[in-house]
MARBA-3410 file (N, C-alpha, C, O; in Angstrom, 1 decimal):
104
106.3,328.1,219.6,106.0,329.5,219.9,104.6,329.9,219.2,104.5,329.5,218.0 ~ 103.8,330.5,219.8,102.5,330.9,219.2,102.6,332.1,218.3,103.5,332.9,218.5 ~ 101.7,332.1,217.3,101.7,333.2,216.4,101.1,334.5,217.0,100.2,334.4,217.8 ~ 101.7,335.6,216.7,101.2,336.9,217.3,99.8,337.1,216.7,99.5,336.8,215.6 ~ 99.0,337.7,217.6,97.6,338.0,217.2,97.7,339.5,216.9,98.0,340.3,217.8
97.4,339.9,215.7,97.4,341.3,215.2,96.0,341.7,214.9,95.2,341.0,214.2 ~ 95.6,342.9,215.4,94.2,343.4,215.2,94.0,343.6,213.7,94.9,344.0,213.0 ~ 92.8,343.2,213.3,92.4,343.4,211.9,92.6,344.8,211.4,92.2,345.8,212.1 ~ 93.3,345.0,210.3,93.6,346.3,209.8,94.9,346.9,210.3,95.3,348.0,209.9 ~ 95.6,346.2,211.2,96.9,346.6,211.7,98.0,345.7,211.2,97.7,344.6,210.6
99.2,346.1,211.4,100.3,345.3,211.0,101.3,345.3,212.1,101.4,346.2,212.9 ~ 102.1,344.2,212.2,103.0,344.1,213.4,104.2,345.2,213.2,104.5,345.6,212.1 ~ 104.7,345.6,214.4,105.8,346.5,214.4,107.0,345.8,213.9,107.2,344.6,214.1 ~ 107.9,346.5,213.3,109.2,346.0,212.8,110.0,345.5,214.0,109.9,346.2,215.1 ~ 110.8,344.5,213.9,111.6,344.0,215.0,112.6,345.0,215.6,113.0,344.8,216.7
112.9,346.0,214.8,113.9,346.9,215.4,113.3,347.9,216.4,114.0,348.7,217.0 ~ 112.0,347.9,216.5,111.3,348.8,217.5,111.1,348.1,218.8,110.7,346.9,218.8 ~ 111.3,348.8,219.9,111.0,348.2,221.2,110.6,349.3,222.2,111.0,350.5,222.0 ~ 109.9,349.0,223.2,109.5,349.9,224.2,109.8,349.3,225.6,109.5,348.1,225.8 ~ 110.5,350.0,226.4,110.8,349.6,227.8,109.9,350.4,228.7,110.0,351.7,228.6
109.2,349.8,229.6,108.4,350.5,230.6,109.3,350.6,231.8,109.6,349.6,232.5 ~ 109.7,351.9,232.2,110.6,352.1,233.3,109.7,352.0,234.6,108.5,352.3,234.5 ~ 110.3,351.5,235.7,109.5,351.3,236.9,108.8,352.5,237.4,107.6,352.4,237.9 ~ 109.5,353.6,237.5,108.9,354.8,238.0,109.0,356.0,237.1,109.1,357.2,237.6 ~ 109.0,355.8,235.8,109.3,356.9,234.9,108.6,356.6,233.6,107.5,356.0,233.5
109.2,357.2,232.5,108.6,357.1,231.2,108.7,355.8,230.4,109.4,354.9,230.9 ~ 108.0,355.7,229.3,108.2,354.6,228.4,109.5,355.1,227.6,109.6,356.2,227.2 ~ 110.4,354.1,227.4,111.6,354.4,226.6,111.4,353.7,225.2,111.3,352.5,225.2 ~ 111.3,354.5,224.2,111.0,354.0,222.8,112.3,353.9,222.0,113.0,354.9,221.9 ~ 112.6,352.7,221.5,113.9,352.5,220.7,113.5,352.2,219.3,112.5,351.7,219.0
114.4,352.6,218.4,114.3,352.2,217.0,113.7,353.3,216.1,113.5,353.1,214.9 ~ 113.4,354.4,216.7,112.8,355.6,216.0,111.5,355.2,215.1,111.5,355.5,213.9 ~ 110.5,354.6,215.8,109.3,354.3,215.1,108.5,355.6,214.8,108.7,356.6,215.4 ~ 107.6,355.6,213.8,106.7,356.7,213.6,105.8,356.9,214.8,105.4,355.9,215.3 ~ 105.6,358.1,215.2,104.7,358.4,216.3,103.7,359.5,215.9,104.2,360.6,215.6
102.5,359.2,216.0,101.4,360.2,215.6,100.3,360.1,216.5,99.9,359.1,217.0 ~ 99.6,361.3,216.7,98.4,361.4,217.5,97.3,360.8,216.6,97.3,361.0,215.4 ~ 96.4,360.0,217.2,95.3,359.4,216.4,94.0,359.7,217.1,93.9,359.7,218.3 ~ 93.0,359.9,216.3,91.7,360.2,216.8,90.7,359.1,216.3,90.7,358.8,215.1 ~ 89.9,358.6,217.2,88.8,357.7,216.8,87.6,358.5,216.4,87.0,359.2,217.2
87.3,358.4,215.1,86.2,359.2,214.6,84.9,358.4,214.5,84.9,357.3,214.0 ~ 83.8,359.0,215.0,82.5,358.2,215.0,81.8,358.3,213.6,82.0,359.3,212.9 ~ 81.0,357.3,213.3,80.2,357.4,212.1,78.9,358.1,212.5,78.8,358.7,213.6 ~ 77.9,358.1,211.6,76.7,358.9,211.8,75.9,358.3,213.0,75.0,359.0,213.5 ~ 76.1,357.1,213.4,75.4,356.5,214.6,76.2,356.7,215.9,75.9,356.2,216.9
77.3,357.5,215.8,78.1,357.9,216.9,78.9,356.7,217.5,79.1,356.6,218.7 ~ 79.2,355.7,216.6,80.0,354.6,216.9,81.4,354.7,216.4,81.6,355.4,215.4 ~ 82.4,354.0,217.0,83.7,354.0,216.4,83.7,353.6,215.0,83.0,352.6,214.7 ~ 84.5,354.2,214.2,84.4,353.9,212.8,85.8,353.8,212.1,86.1,352.9,211.4 ~ 86.6,354.9,212.4,87.9,354.9,211.7,88.9,355.8,212.6,88.4,356.6,213.4
90.2,355.7,212.3,91.2,356.5,212.9,91.5,357.7,212.0,91.6,357.5,210.8 ~ 91.7,358.9,212.5,92.1,360.0,211.8,93.4,360.5,212.4,93.5,360.7,213.6 ~ 94.5,360.6,211.6,95.8,361.0,212.1,95.8,362.5,212.4,95.3,363.3,211.7 ~ 96.4,362.8,213.6,96.6,364.1,214.0,98.1,364.5,213.8,98.7,364.2,212.8 ~ 98.6,365.2,214.8,100.0,365.7,214.8,101.0,364.5,214.7,100.8,363.4,215.3
102.1,364.7,214.1,103.3,363.8,214.1,104.3,364.3,215.1,104.5,365.5,215.3 ~ 105.0,363.3,215.8,106.0,363.6,216.8,107.3,363.0,216.4,107.3,361.9,215.9 ~ 108.4,363.7,216.7,109.7,363.1,216.4,110.1,362.1,217.4,109.8,362.1,218.6 ~ 110.8,361.0,216.9,111.4,360.0,217.7,112.9,359.9,217.4,113.5,358.8,217.5 ~ 113.5,361.0,217.0,114.9,361.1,216.7,115.8,360.8,217.9,116.9,360.2,217.7
115.4,361.2,219.1,116.2,360.9,220.3,116.2,359.4,220.5,115.2,358.8,220.3 ~ 117.3,358.9,220.9,117.4,357.4,221.1,117.9,357.2,222.5,119.1,357.4,222.8 ~ 117.1,356.7,223.4,115.7,356.4,223.3,114.8,357.7,223.3,115.3,358.7,223.8 ~ 113.6,357.6,222.9,112.6,358.7,223.0,111.9,358.4,224.3,111.3,357.3,224.4 ~ 111.8,359.3,225.3,111.1,359.1,226.5,109.7,359.7,226.4,109.6,360.9,226.2
108.7,358.8,226.5,107.3,359.2,226.4,106.7,359.2,227.8,106.8,358.3,228.6 ~ 106.0,360.3,228.1,105.3,360.5,229.4,104.3,359.4,229.6,103.5,359.1,228.7 ~ 104.3,358.8,230.8,103.2,358.0,231.2,102.5,358.4,232.5,101.6,357.7,233.0 ~ 103.0,359.4,233.1,102.4,359.9,234.4,101.3,360.9,234.2,100.4,361.1,235.0 ~ 101.3,361.6,233.0,100.3,362.6,232.7,100.6,364.0,233.1,99.9,364.9,232.8
101.8,364.2,233.8,102.1,365.5,234.4,103.0,366.3,233.5,103.3,367.5,233.8 ~ 103.6,365.7,232.5,104.6,366.4,231.6,103.9,367.7,231.0,102.8,367.7,230.6 ~ 104.8,368.7,230.9,104.3,369.9,230.2,104.8,369.9,228.7,104.6,370.8,228.0 ~ 105.4,368.8,228.3,105.9,368.6,227.0,105.3,367.4,226.3,106.0,366.7,225.5 ~ 104.1,367.0,226.6,103.5,365.8,226.1,103.5,365.8,224.6,103.3,366.8,224.0
103.8,364.6,224.0,103.8,363.3,224.6,105.2,363.0,225.3,105.3,361.9,225.8 ~ 106.1,363.9,225.2,107.5,363.6,225.8,107.5,363.7,227.3,106.8,364.5,227.9 ~ 108.4,363.0,227.9,108.6,363.1,229.4,109.5,364.3,229.6,110.5,364.6,228.9 ~ 109.2,365.1,230.6,110.0,366.2,231.0,110.5,366.1,232.5,111.0,367.0,233.1 ~ 110.3,364.9,233.1,110.8,364.6,234.4,109.8,364.9,235.5,110.0,364.8,236.7
108.6,365.4,235.1,107.5,365.7,236.1,107.1,364.6,237.0,106.6,364.8,238.1 ~ 107.3,363.3,236.5,107.0,362.2,237.3,107.7,362.1,238.7,107.2,361.5,239.6 ~ 108.8,362.8,238.7,109.6,362.8,240.0,108.9,363.5,241.1,109.2,363.2,242.3 ~ 108.0,364.5,240.7,107.3,365.2,241.8,105.8,365.0,241.8,105.1,365.4,242.7 ~ 105.3,364.3,240.7,103.9,364.0,240.6,103.5,362.8,241.5,104.3,361.9,241.7
102.3,362.9,242.0,101.7,361.7,242.7,100.8,361.0,241.7,99.6,361.3,241.5 ~ 101.4,360.0,241.0,100.7,359.5,239.9,100.4,358.0,240.0,100.1,357.3,239.0 ~ 100.7,357.4,241.1,100.3,356.0,241.2,101.5,355.1,241.4,102.7,355.5,241.6 ~ 101.3,353.8,241.2,102.3,352.8,241.5,103.0,352.4,240.2,102.6,352.8,239.1 ~ 104.1,351.6,240.3,104.8,351.1,239.2,103.9,350.3,238.3,102.8,349.8,238.7
104.3,350.0,237.0,103.5,349.3,236.1,103.3,347.8,236.5,104.2,347.2,237.2 ~ 102.2,347.2,236.3,101.9,345.9,236.6,101.4,345.1,235.4,100.7,345.7,234.6 ~ 101.7,343.9,235.3,101.3,343.0,234.2,99.9,342.4,234.6,99.3,342.8,235.6 ~ 99.4,341.6,233.7,98.1,341.0,234.0,98.0,340.1,235.2,97.0,339.8,235.7 ~ 99.2,339.6,235.6,99.3,338.8,236.8,99.1,339.6,238.1,98.9,339.0,239.2
99.2,340.9,238.0,99.2,341.8,239.2,100.5,342.0,239.8,100.6,342.8,240.7 ~ 101.5,341.3,239.4,102.9,341.5,239.9,103.6,342.6,239.1,103.2,342.8,237.9 ~ 104.5,343.3,239.7,105.2,344.4,238.9,105.9,343.8,237.7,106.4,342.7,237.7 ~ 105.9,344.6,236.6,106.5,344.2,235.4,108.0,344.4,235.5,108.5,345.3,236.2 ~ 108.8,343.5,234.9,110.2,343.7,234.9,110.6,344.4,233.6,109.9,344.2,232.5
111.6,345.2,233.6,112.0,345.8,232.3,113.0,344.9,231.6,113.8,344.2,232.2 ~ 112.9,345.0,230.3,113.7,344.1,229.5,115.0,344.9,229.2,115.0,346.1,228.8 ~ 116.2,344.2,229.3,117.4,344.9,228.9,117.4,345.1,227.4,116.9,344.4,226.7 ~ 118.1,346.2,227.1,118.1,346.6,225.7,119.3,345.9,225.0,119.5,346.1,223.8
END
């Protein structure tokens, strides 16, 4: 098995955290990971330089449903708006085929 590639300055998520991408709905987040808004702040040359943390969001619900259609009125949480929104096709992997969801 190949070693995971982790971005410099980042650390791998704990094994107890997982995300399921539902075919026509939200991301389902398991394990109650920390969830925070992040802003990429530019340096004086207006280039990416560092992340600044914004608001913190609760992940106490198990699973926590996170909006991926963009239509939710409760962002970052899903409020079911995807059922009426025209927001595109199901998720696809790099192969171009639809992603399968992993059983929990």
